[in-house]
Residue frames relative to the residue before (quaternion, step in Angstrom):
aa qw qx qy qz dx dy dz
M 1.0000 0.0000 0.0000 0.0000 0.00 0.00 0.00
L 0.5279 -0.6233 0.4728 0.3307 3.54 -1.12 0.70
L 0.5107 -0.6596 0.4571 0.3085 3.55 -0.92 0.96
K 0.6429 0.5269 -0.3386 0.4409 3.63 1.00 -0.76
E 0.6054 0.5441 -0.3620 0.4542 3.61 1.16 -0.50
I 0.6355 0.5082 -0.3308 0.4779 3.58 1.07 -0.70
K 0.6062 0.5438 -0.3452 0.4665 3.56 1.06 -0.74
A 0.6492 0.5130 -0.3146 0.4652 3.59 0.96 -0.88
I 0.6318 0.5242 -0.3318 0.4647 3.61 1.02 -0.76
F 0.6018 0.5468 -0.3550 0.4613 3.60 1.00 -0.80
H 0.6885 0.4674 -0.3010 0.4657 3.60 0.83 -0.90
K 0.6388 0.5303 -0.3389 0.4425 3.61 0.93 -0.81
E 0.7353 0.4393 -0.2293 0.4624 3.58 0.97 -0.87
L 0.8053 0.3593 -0.1294 0.4535 3.57 1.04 -0.78
D 0.5413 0.6705 -0.4094 0.2996 3.60 1.12 -0.48
T 0.6345 0.5066 -0.3558 0.4628 3.63 1.13 -0.35
L 0.6926 0.4690 -0.2654 0.4795 3.61 1.23 -0.32
Y 0.8025 0.1492 -0.0309 0.5769 3.57 1.04 -0.79
P 0.5867 -0.5279 0.4541 0.4133 3.62 -1.24 0.33
K 0.6340 -0.5752 0.3712 0.3598 3.55 -1.13 0.70
E 0.6442 0.5252 -0.3262 0.4503 3.56 1.03 -0.81
E 0.6380 0.5113 -0.3252 0.4752 3.60 1.08 -0.68
V 0.6200 0.5264 -0.3436 0.4696 3.61 1.06 -0.69
D 0.6099 0.5342 -0.3389 0.4773 3.57 1.03 -0.79
N 0.6555 0.5240 -0.3038 0.4510 3.56 0.90 -0.96
F 0.6275 0.5288 -0.3349 0.4631 3.58 0.92 -0.91
F 0.6738 0.5167 -0.3006 0.4344 3.56 0.80 -1.04
Y 0.7077 0.4619 -0.2735 0.4593 3.59 0.82 -0.97
L 0.6136 0.5371 -0.3477 0.4628 3.58 1.05 -0.67
L 0.7075 0.4788 -0.2667 0.4462 3.54 0.92 -0.92
I 0.6589 0.4746 -0.3439 0.4715 3.59 0.94 -0.67
E 0.6149 0.5136 -0.3528 0.4834 3.59 1.10 -0.53
H 0.6802 0.5075 -0.2915 0.4414 3.58 0.91 -0.95
Y 0.7874 0.3504 -0.1711 0.4774 3.58 0.75 -1.04
L 0.8120 0.2814 -0.1245 0.4959 3.58 0.98 -0.78
G 0.4306 -0.7175 0.4561 0.3028 3.61 1.26 -0.20
L 0.4613 0.6917 -0.4330 0.3483 3.58 1.22 0.48
E 0.4336 -0.6720 0.5341 0.2741 3.58 -0.99 0.80
R 0.6094 -0.6073 0.3728 0.3476 3.56 -1.15 0.63
F 0.6769 0.4827 -0.3157 0.4573 3.60 1.15 -0.35
V 0.3250 0.7899 -0.4788 0.2030 3.59 1.27 0.17
L 0.6853 0.4929 -0.2986 0.4454 3.61 0.96 -0.83
A 0.5901 0.5645 -0.3605 0.4508 3.58 1.19 -0.53
L 0.7230 0.4249 -0.2310 0.4934 3.54 1.09 -0.84
Q 0.7952 0.1172 -0.0323 0.5940 3.58 1.09 -0.79
P 0.1945 -0.8366 0.5028 0.0970 3.63 0.29 1.24
D 0.7625 0.3521 -0.1919 0.5077 3.57 1.07 -0.66
F 0.1878 0.8030 -0.5305 0.1961 3.55 1.14 0.77
I 0.1579 -0.7974 0.5799 0.0541 3.58 -0.83 1.08
I 0.1123 -0.7664 0.6263 0.0883 3.56 -1.11 0.72
S 0.5607 -0.6410 0.4247 0.3073 3.53 -1.18 0.59
K 0.6880 -0.4428 0.3662 0.4434 3.58 -1.32 0.16
E 0.6515 0.5255 -0.3108 0.4503 3.53 0.93 -0.94
E 0.6820 0.4796 -0.2861 0.4722 3.59 0.97 -0.80
E 0.6036 0.5768 -0.3465 0.4277 3.57 1.14 -0.59
Q 0.6090 0.6470 -0.3540 0.2919 3.52 0.89 -0.99
P 0.7163 0.4280 -0.3102 0.4556 3.68 0.67 -0.89
L 0.5965 0.5574 -0.3719 0.4417 3.59 1.13 -0.52
F 0.7036 0.4447 -0.2780 0.4796 3.60 0.90 -0.84
E 0.5896 0.5342 -0.3702 0.4796 3.61 1.16 -0.49
A 0.6536 0.4926 -0.3109 0.4831 3.56 0.99 -0.83
L 0.6109 0.5526 -0.3485 0.4472 3.62 1.02 -0.74
S 0.6423 0.5232 -0.3237 0.4571 3.58 0.99 -0.83
E 0.6719 0.4832 -0.2922 0.4792 3.58 1.00 -0.80
L 0.6246 0.5243 -0.3389 0.4692 3.60 1.05 -0.65
R 0.6126 0.5491 -0.3483 0.4493 3.59 1.07 -0.64
L 0.6709 0.4498 -0.2735 0.5223 3.54 1.25 -0.55
Q 0.4702 -0.7146 0.3829 0.3488 3.58 1.40 0.18
K 0.2960 0.7297 -0.5493 0.2796 3.58 1.07 0.71
P 0.5118 -0.6588 0.4414 0.3305 3.64 -0.78 0.88
V 0.5356 -0.6482 0.4353 0.3216 3.57 -0.95 0.87
Q 0.6035 0.5640 -0.3644 0.4300 3.60 1.12 -0.59
Y 0.6593 0.4729 -0.3161 0.4918 3.60 1.03 -0.68
I 0.5937 0.5546 -0.3653 0.4544 3.60 1.08 -0.61
M 0.7350 0.3922 -0.2230 0.5062 3.59 0.89 -0.94
G 0.3793 -0.7381 0.4769 0.2895 3.57 1.18 -0.53
K 0.7440 0.3139 -0.2226 0.5463 3.55 1.20 0.46
A 0.0794 -0.7637 0.6389 0.0478 3.52 -1.31 0.45
H 0.3648 -0.7100 0.5577 0.2277 3.55 -1.23 0.45
F 0.0136 0.7737 -0.6318 0.0449 3.56 -1.03 0.85
M 0.7952 -0.1174 -0.0073 0.5948 3.54 -0.38 1.32
D 0.7819 -0.2896 0.1974 0.5155 3.64 -0.59 -1.00
L 0.5625 0.6248 -0.3613 0.4034 3.55 1.25 0.39
E 0.2094 -0.7076 0.6490 0.1852 3.56 -1.19 0.53
L 0.0880 -0.8336 0.5450 -0.0175 3.55 -0.61 1.20
M 0.4109 -0.6331 0.5846 0.2975 3.54 -1.13 0.64
V 0.0170 -0.7742 0.6323 0.0208 3.55 -1.07 0.80
T 0.0754 -0.7539 0.6517 0.0355 3.51 -1.13 0.81
N 0.6622 -0.5121 0.3550 0.4162 3.56 -1.24 0.07
Q 0.5222 0.6110 -0.4162 0.4252 3.56 1.33 0.27
V 0.7679 0.2781 -0.1457 0.5584 3.59 1.28 -0.30
L 0.5586 -0.5874 0.4706 0.3486 3.55 -1.23 0.48
I 0.4700 -0.6236 0.5364 0.3201 3.52 -1.22 0.49
P 0.4664 -0.6879 0.4646 0.3056 3.66 -0.71 0.96
R 0.2637 -0.7750 0.5637 0.1099 3.55 -1.09 0.91
P 0.5917 -0.5856 0.4143 0.3679 3.61 -1.11 0.52
E 0.5692 0.5841 -0.3892 0.4281 3.63 1.12 -0.56
T 0.6607 0.5164 -0.3109 0.4473 3.56 1.02 -0.82
E 0.5584 0.5771 -0.3875 0.4528 3.59 1.18 -0.48
E 0.6336 0.5277 -0.3401 0.4521 3.60 1.01 -0.75
L 0.6183 0.5292 -0.3442 0.4682 3.61 1.02 -0.70
V 0.6522 0.5158 -0.3064 0.4634 3.57 0.94 -0.92
R 0.6637 0.5087 -0.3114 0.4514 3.59 0.90 -0.87
W 0.5987 0.5467 -0.3544 0.4659 3.57 1.09 -0.67
I 0.6793 0.4811 -0.2897 0.4724 3.57 0.87 -0.96
L 0.6438 0.5239 -0.3324 0.4478 3.60 0.93 -0.85
N 0.6396 0.5205 -0.3321 0.4580 3.59 0.96 -0.81
D 0.6585 0.4930 -0.3060 0.4793 3.58 1.00 -0.77
C 0.6406 0.5254 -0.3201 0.4596 3.57 1.04 -0.81
H 0.6629 0.5059 -0.3177 0.4513 3.58 0.91 -0.84
A 0.6285 0.5281 -0.3355 0.4621 3.57 1.16 -0.53
E 0.7120 0.4083 -0.2292 0.5233 3.60 1.31 -0.38
R 0.2169 0.8330 -0.4922 0.1297 3.59 1.08 0.56
S 0.5737 0.6148 -0.3843 0.3811 3.58 1.13 -0.36
R 0.7812 0.2130 -0.1411 0.5697 3.62 1.19 -0.23
S 0.5397 -0.6031 0.4721 0.3496 3.52 -1.27 0.49
I 0.2126 -0.7824 0.5801 0.0774 3.55 -1.12 0.76
T 0.1722 -0.7672 0.6128 0.0788 3.55 -1.01 0.92
I 0.1071 -0.8184 0.5643 -0.0141 3.57 -0.74 1.15
L 0.1134 -0.7519 0.6443 0.0815 3.54 -1.21 0.65
D 0.1536 -0.7532 0.6357 0.0699 3.55 -0.92 1.04
I 0.1840 -0.8036 0.5635 0.0531 3.57 -0.60 1.19
G 0.7960 0.1374 -0.1642 0.5662 3.57 -0.74 1.14
T 0.0657 0.8861 -0.4569 0.0421 3.54 1.03 0.93
G 0.2142 -0.8045 0.5320 0.1547 3.64 1.08 -0.62
S 0.8375 -0.0351 0.0834 0.5389 3.56 -0.64 -1.19
G 0.5056 -0.6460 0.4194 0.3888 3.56 1.29 -0.38
C 0.3474 0.7970 -0.4605 0.1790 3.58 1.30 -0.02
I 0.6837 0.4675 -0.3108 0.4663 3.63 0.81 -0.86
A 0.6895 0.4914 -0.2904 0.4459 3.57 0.77 -1.04
L 0.6910 0.4829 -0.2891 0.4535 3.58 0.85 -0.92
A 0.6592 0.4925 -0.3304 0.4623 3.59 0.94 -0.78
L 0.6366 0.5092 -0.3382 0.4703 3.61 1.02 -0.63
A 0.6667 0.4991 -0.2932 0.4694 3.57 0.95 -0.93
K 0.6776 0.5113 -0.2887 0.4429 3.59 0.98 -0.87
N 0.7824 0.3685 -0.1678 0.4732 3.55 0.89 -0.97
C 0.7513 0.1965 -0.1836 0.6027 3.59 1.25 -0.01
P 0.1583 -0.8799 0.4365 0.1012 3.58 0.60 1.19
D 0.6370 0.5539 -0.3479 0.4079 3.61 1.12 -0.48
V 0.5929 0.5775 -0.3871 0.4063 3.61 1.15 -0.27
R 0.3234 -0.6899 0.6055 0.2297 3.53 -1.34 0.39
V 0.0982 -0.8402 0.5333 0.0017 3.54 -0.50 1.20
H 0.1195 -0.7504 0.6479 0.0532 3.52 -1.06 0.95
A 0.0912 -0.7956 0.5971 0.0474 3.59 -1.08 0.62
L 0.1374 -0.8166 0.5605 0.0125 3.54 -0.80 1.09
D 0.1245 0.7621 -0.6327 0.0583 3.56 -1.12 0.69
V 0.5181 -0.6411 0.4808 0.2988 3.53 -1.24 0.61
S 0.7041 0.4862 -0.2428 0.4571 3.56 1.17 -0.69
G 0.3883 -0.7325 0.5119 0.2249 3.55 -0.71 1.06
K 0.6406 0.5252 -0.3251 0.4561 3.57 1.10 -0.72
A 0.6181 0.5228 -0.3437 0.4759 3.59 1.07 -0.68
L 0.6585 0.5218 -0.3048 0.4485 3.56 1.00 -0.85
E 0.5885 0.5539 -0.3533 0.4711 3.57 1.15 -0.60
V 0.6403 0.5018 -0.3125 0.4904 3.58 1.00 -0.79
A 0.6721 0.5082 -0.2924 0.4523 3.59 0.85 -0.97
Q 0.6437 0.5183 -0.3156 0.4663 3.58 1.01 -0.86
H 0.6227 0.5284 -0.3252 0.4767 3.58 1.01 -0.83
N 0.6757 0.5056 -0.2924 0.4498 3.56 0.88 -0.93
A 0.6321 0.5241 -0.3339 0.4629 3.56 1.05 -0.76
E 0.6559 0.5091 -0.3069 0.4652 3.58 0.97 -0.86
Q 0.6844 0.5005 -0.2885 0.4449 3.56 0.87 -0.95
N 0.7425 0.3831 -0.2173 0.5047 3.54 1.08 -0.68
E 0.3888 -0.7730 0.4299 0.2577 3.53 1.38 0.12
V 0.4806 0.6151 -0.4803 0.4000 3.51 0.75 1.13
A 0.3938 -0.7307 0.5171 0.2090 3.53 -1.09 0.76
V 0.1228 0.7650 -0.6202 0.1227 3.57 -0.69 1.14
T 0.3223 -0.7207 0.5794 0.2027 3.59 -1.06 0.79
F 0.1719 -0.8161 0.5475 0.0688 3.57 -0.62 1.12
I 0.1104 -0.7856 0.6088 -0.0005 3.54 -1.08 0.95
Q 0.2034 -0.7551 0.6093 0.1310 3.55 -0.93 0.90
A 0.2942 0.7390 -0.5492 0.2563 3.55 -0.57 1.16
D 0.4151 -0.6784 0.5501 0.2548 3.58 -1.26 0.47
I 0.3525 -0.7653 0.4950 0.2123 3.59 -0.39 1.16
L 0.5929 0.5845 -0.3752 0.4075 3.60 1.11 -0.42
T 0.7657 0.2841 -0.1694 0.5517 3.61 1.21 -0.41
L 0.5603 0.6132 -0.3918 0.3957 3.63 1.20 -0.16
D 0.2301 -0.7907 0.5575 0.1050 3.58 -0.88 1.00
I 0.8237 -0.0730 0.1277 0.5477 3.58 0.72 -0.99
L 0.2199 -0.7291 0.6318 0.1440 3.56 -1.26 0.60
D 0.6503 -0.5282 0.3803 0.3917 3.55 -1.32 0.30
T 0.7069 0.4193 -0.2338 0.5195 3.58 1.17 -0.65
S 0.2224 -0.7215 0.6308 0.1794 3.57 -1.15 0.60
F 0.3211 -0.7992 0.5016 0.0812 3.53 -1.09 0.84
D 0.4453 -0.6519 0.5518 0.2689 3.52 -1.25 0.63
I 0.7953 0.0987 -0.0107 0.5980 3.52 1.11 -0.80
I 0.0447 -0.7377 0.6720 0.0465 3.51 -1.12 0.77
V 0.0248 -0.8008 0.5978 -0.0261 3.58 -0.86 0.99
S 0.0581 0.8074 -0.5858 0.0379 3.53 -1.08 0.67
N 0.1135 -0.7111 0.6869 0.0982 3.48 -1.28 0.69
P 0.0001 0.8668 -0.4984 0.0138 3.58 0.42 1.18
P 0.6782 -0.4202 0.3599 0.4836 3.62 -1.23 0.03
Y 0.1109 0.8241 -0.5513 0.0681 3.64 -0.85 0.85
V 0.5233 0.6265 -0.4333 0.3820 3.62 1.16 0.10
R 0.3416 -0.7458 0.5383 0.1933 3.59 -0.67 1.09
E 0.6165 -0.5483 0.4101 0.3889 3.55 -1.16 0.61
L 0.6438 0.5332 -0.3355 0.4344 3.65 0.98 -0.70
E 0.6642 0.4862 -0.3046 0.4793 3.59 1.19 -0.43
K 0.4995 0.7014 -0.4103 0.3005 3.56 1.22 -0.43
K 0.6540 0.5386 -0.3158 0.4271 3.58 1.00 -0.81
K 0.6482 0.5096 -0.3246 0.4636 3.58 1.22 -0.30
M 0.6164 0.5832 -0.3224 0.4195 3.54 1.30 -0.30
K 0.5627 -0.6153 0.4424 0.3302 3.54 -1.18 0.58
A 0.6234 -0.5720 0.3971 0.3557 3.55 -1.21 0.61
N 0.6072 0.5716 -0.3619 0.4167 3.60 1.09 -0.64
V 0.6652 0.4393 -0.3003 0.5238 3.58 1.25 -0.29
T 0.7470 0.4486 -0.2390 0.4285 3.57 0.65 -1.16
E 0.7320 0.4369 -0.2414 0.4636 3.58 1.07 -0.68
Y 0.7874 0.3477 -0.1622 0.4825 3.60 1.12 -0.46
E 0.7073 0.4420 -0.2930 0.4675 3.61 0.92 -0.75
P 0.5973 -0.6179 0.3627 0.3604 3.62 -1.02 0.83
K 0.4634 -0.7245 0.4494 0.2416 3.55 -0.68 1.17
E 0.6454 0.5447 -0.3200 0.4294 3.55 1.06 -0.81
A 0.6748 0.4532 -0.2903 0.5050 3.60 1.26 -0.30
L 0.6970 0.4693 -0.2515 0.4804 3.58 1.28 -0.19
L 0.8397 0.3375 -0.1042 0.4124 3.51 0.53 -1.31
V 0.0774 -0.7455 0.6602 0.0493 3.50 -1.28 0.68
P 0.5932 -0.5905 0.4055 0.3674 3.58 -1.16 0.53
D 0.5861 -0.6023 0.4176 0.3453 3.55 -1.11 0.75
N 0.7191 0.4604 -0.2661 0.4475 3.59 1.01 -0.74
D 0.7778 0.1659 -0.1348 0.5911 3.65 1.24 -0.03
P 0.0240 0.8701 -0.4921 0.0141 3.59 0.70 1.02
L 0.7046 0.4226 -0.2682 0.5030 3.61 1.17 -0.43
L 0.1593 0.8414 -0.4956 0.1452 3.53 1.27 0.48
F 0.7480 0.3943 -0.2226 0.4853 3.58 0.71 -1.05
Y 0.6180 0.5489 -0.3525 0.4387 3.61 1.02 -0.66
K 0.6456 0.5151 -0.3146 0.4679 3.56 1.01 -0.83
A 0.6672 0.4984 -0.3043 0.4624 3.58 0.92 -0.92
I 0.6831 0.4814 -0.2940 0.4639 3.60 0.91 -0.90
A 0.6338 0.5175 -0.3482 0.4574 3.61 0.98 -0.70
R 0.6315 0.5100 -0.3305 0.4816 3.61 1.01 -0.79
F 0.6536 0.5091 -0.3149 0.4631 3.56 0.92 -0.92
A 0.6476 0.5393 -0.3205 0.4325 3.60 0.94 -0.88
I 0.6155 0.5585 -0.3515 0.4309 3.56 1.01 -0.77
N 0.7305 0.4203 -0.2326 0.4855 3.58 1.04 -0.75
N 0.7930 0.3591 -0.1461 0.4699 3.59 1.18 -0.46
L 0.5700 0.5523 -0.4001 0.4582 3.59 1.24 0.00
K 0.4696 -0.6254 0.5411 0.3092 3.51 -1.18 0.61
K 0.6445 -0.4896 0.4002 0.4299 3.58 -1.24 0.32
G 0.8095 0.1944 -0.1805 0.5237 3.54 -0.74 1.07
G 0.4348 0.7026 -0.4503 0.3383 3.55 1.31 0.16
S 0.3444 -0.7586 0.5261 0.1706 3.55 -1.26 0.45
L 0.2267 -0.7405 0.6229 0.1106 3.52 -1.22 0.75
Y 0.0862 -0.7913 0.6053 0.0097 3.58 -0.78 1.10
F 0.0688 -0.7871 0.6127 0.0178 3.53 -1.05 0.85
E 0.2423 -0.6192 0.7032 0.2518 3.47 -1.41 0.34
V 0.1390 -0.8386 0.5268 0.0059 3.56 -0.81 1.05
N 0.5628 -0.5496 0.5065 0.3532 3.50 -1.36 0.35
Q 0.4704 -0.7159 0.4320 0.2821 3.59 -0.57 1.13
Y 0.6770 0.4983 -0.2894 0.4578 3.60 1.11 -0.65
L 0.7373 0.3437 -0.1895 0.5499 3.58 1.25 -0.33
A 0.3096 0.7897 -0.4924 0.1948 3.61 1.17 0.30
Q 0.6698 0.4961 -0.3175 0.4521 3.61 0.91 -0.84
E 0.6440 0.5168 -0.3175 0.4662 3.56 1.05 -0.79
T 0.6503 0.5079 -0.3133 0.4701 3.57 1.02 -0.76
Q 0.6237 0.5180 -0.3337 0.4810 3.56 1.06 -0.73
Q 0.6548 0.5122 -0.3154 0.4576 3.58 0.95 -0.83
L 0.5817 0.5755 -0.3629 0.4458 3.56 1.11 -0.64
L 0.6771 0.4759 -0.2931 0.4787 3.58 0.87 -0.87
E 0.6295 0.5232 -0.3378 0.4646 3.57 1.02 -0.74
D 0.6623 0.5148 -0.2995 0.4546 3.57 0.97 -0.88
Q 0.6969 0.4401 -0.2580 0.5041 3.60 1.19 -0.60
N 0.5302 -0.6929 0.3588 0.3317 3.58 1.33 0.35
F 0.3068 0.6888 -0.5728 0.3213 3.56 1.06 0.78
T 0.2439 -0.7726 0.5735 0.1213 3.56 -1.19 0.64
D 0.7980 0.2927 -0.2161 0.4804 3.58 -1.35 0.09
I 0.1982 0.8145 -0.5188 0.1680 3.57 1.01 0.85
E 0.0096 -0.7998 0.5988 -0.0405 3.51 -0.96 0.98
L 0.1456 -0.7688 0.6204 0.0526 3.55 -0.93 1.00
R 0.0804 -0.8085 0.5829 0.0012 3.54 -0.83 1.09
K 0.4336 -0.6826 0.5284 0.2585 3.51 -1.28 0.57
D 0.4568 -0.6618 0.5172 0.2930 3.56 -1.24 0.43
L 0.7470 -0.4101 0.2741 0.4457 3.58 -1.29 -0.03
F 0.6711 0.4729 -0.2966 0.4878 3.59 1.26 -0.35
G 0.5764 -0.6248 0.3634 0.3812 3.58 1.25 0.12
N 0.5363 0.6204 -0.3944 0.4146 3.59 1.25 0.28
D 0.5189 -0.5993 0.5017 0.3462 3.58 -1.11 0.69
R 0.0775 0.8622 -0.4846 0.1251 3.58 -0.40 1.23
M 0.8068 0.2321 -0.1112 0.5319 3.56 1.05 -0.64
L 0.0696 -0.8075 0.5856 -0.0160 3.55 -0.89 0.94
K 0.0496 -0.7837 0.6191 -0.0011 3.53 -1.08 0.86
G 0.0133 0.7779 -0.6281 0.0123 3.52 -1.14 0.77
R 0.3145 -0.7399 0.5649 0.1858 3.58 -1.11 0.63
W 0.2430 -0.7690 0.5778 0.1254 3.56 -1.07 0.85
E 0.1881 -0.8204 0.5327 0.0885 3.56 -0.40 1.22
D 0.2791 -0.8195 0.4722 0.1658 3.57 1.30 -0.22
M 0.0357 0.8427 -0.5327 0.0688 3.54 0.76 1.09
R 0.5928 0.6051 -0.3786 0.3729 3.58 1.09 -0.59
R 0.6607 0.5212 -0.3159 0.4382 3.61 1.09 -0.66
E 0.6302 0.5346 -0.3357 0.4520 3.54 1.27 -0.26
T 0.6662 0.4866 -0.3010 0.4783 3.61 1.26 -0.29
């Protein structure tokens, strides 16, 4: 069958569900994944033909896309910064907004090259934050924590595949008070989507991505931020920094939480879409001086 005919079928089946540009992207991702073909193949060879055997995974993927299954879960992989990561339905798909948070931390780490830095990523999921920090700032020591053993299996696999060293910890941050190691940086992209916001989200998120990594109760939406801030007070070194990815609708409330906990030099930044998304606070730990 002509490859361009399969592309036309993708648009016929999917254009009512997704923007046309996104359908194009699905098609090119899948032909690269399953067939090893570059996305410009049709420009160079408009009459490129593939076999029945080669067609099969593309049409199977099309069936899953019609059910709004994320293409990353179909392929079993996602890209984050310069990493290729395995993703399963046990972990969230990494987002470009989170890359911005990582770049902020990397910029700060590079400014501190005169000393070694120890980092903890809370709620690591696929390991995207921890691995990107370890890969792009090799002198740091990175720890990554998650409550889910299955998520940690994914993160461990990704660390091995990308040849980076990360120490993994299974623990529930809602009940964890202190670890044996103290940290220069603690970072987290915790669950922050309220149940009331769920109805505004697409089915490819609500039906496939792990709810425990996404949703928080409407009556306590800062549940994880409060727990992590308390944990940070006991586990950050003097002058250490806490970084959060935040719910754009609760950014001011999250900033106020850090102010109430006596963090200093608090900074809220917007993401590439212009939404309040990243928050940083410094812990001076005045209590240890008294």
